[in-house]
ZAMARGU-4260 file (C-alpha; in steps of 0.2 Angstrom, whole numbers, plus 5000, padded with zeros to 4 digits):
<rodrens>
0) 5024/4958/4913 | 5039/4965/4904 | 5044/4983/4911 | 5043/4991/4894 | 5025/4986/4891
5) 5020/4995/4907 | 5014/5013/4906 | 5028/5026/4908 | 5022/5032/4925 | 5022/5014/4932
10) 5040/5012/4925 | 5046/5028/4933 | 5037/5023/4950 | 5046/5006/4949 | 5063/5014/4946
15) 5061/5026/4960 | 5053/5013/4972 | 5068/5002/4968 | 5081/5016/4972 | 5072/5019/4989
20) 5072/5001/4994 | 5090/4999/4989 | 5095/5014/5000 | 5101/5024/4985 | 5089/5037/4993
25) 5089/5037/5012 | 5075/5042/5024 | 5072/5061/5023 | 5082/5063/5006 | 5074/5074/4994
30) 5071/5066/4977 | 5075/5075/4961 | 5064/5089/4956 | 5049/5086/4944 | 5058/5095/4931
35) 5074/5085/4933 | 5064/5069/4933 | 5055/5074/4917 | 5072/5077/4908 | 5079/5061/4914
40) 5064/5050/4909 | 5059/5061/4894 | 5041/5062/4899 | 5029/5076/4904 | 5027/5083/4921
45) 5009/5075/4922 | 5018/5058/4920 | 5031/5062/4933 | 5017/5068/4945 | 5007/5052/4943
50) 5022/5042/4947 | 5026/5052/4963 | 5007/5051/4968 | 5009/5032/4966 | 5024/5032/4978
55) 5015/5043/4990 | 5000/5032/4990 | 5012/5018/4995 | 5019/5028/5009 | 5036/5028/5002
60) 5037/5047/5000 | 5029/5063/5005 | 5028/5079/4996 | 5029/5097/5003 | 5022/5110/4991
65) 5036/5121/4985 | 5050/5110/4992 | 5048/5094/4983 | 5047/5075/4987 | 5055/5067/5001
70) 5059/5049/5006 | 5047/5044/5021 | 5054/5036/5037 | 5053/5017/5036 | 5043/5010/5049
75) 5047/4992/5055 | 5029/4990/5059 | 5016/4989/5044 | 5004/5004/5044 | 4991/4992/5038
80) 4978/4984/5051 | 4981/4966/5052 | 4965/4956/5050 | 4962/4942/5062 | 4947/4930/5063
85) 4935/4931/5078 | 4941/4915/5086 | 4959/4922/5087 | 4953/4938/5094 | 4944/4928/5108
90) 4959/4917/5112 | 4970/4933/5114 | 4958/4939/5127 | 4959/4922/5136 | 4943/4916/5130
95) 4939/4899/5123 | 4929/4900/5107 | 4917/4886/5104 | 4904/4882/5091 | 4887/4875/5094
100) 4876/4872/5080 | 4858/4872/5083 | 4846/4866/5070 | 4828/4873/5070 | 4815/4861/5063
105) 4799/4866/5056 | 4785/4858/5066 | 4775/4845/5056 | 4758/4851/5052 | 4743/4842/5060
110) 4731/4834/5048 | 4713/4837/5052
</rodrens>
């Protein structure tokens, strides 16, 4: 999708995300104020707040009331839980997962 066709808050979030990932803003750096971002992007404060909320939800920034938004520390390990399947979990515990399929058949009815 072309950048211009996205909503403004997504465009702003994308711009700030790129600057964070390209180390324009370092870990712990304060982002420009909401007012300055509004002036720079020529948007309302609600639009800027929505973009910042997106980045906060992605754990790229954190906000402190009255102080502003700051770049979050970059963890080398993902904060998300890694999903594995049951067989993998058993193998990691030294067990040998095995599958046995049992088929139950309905007994034939006796004829009188």
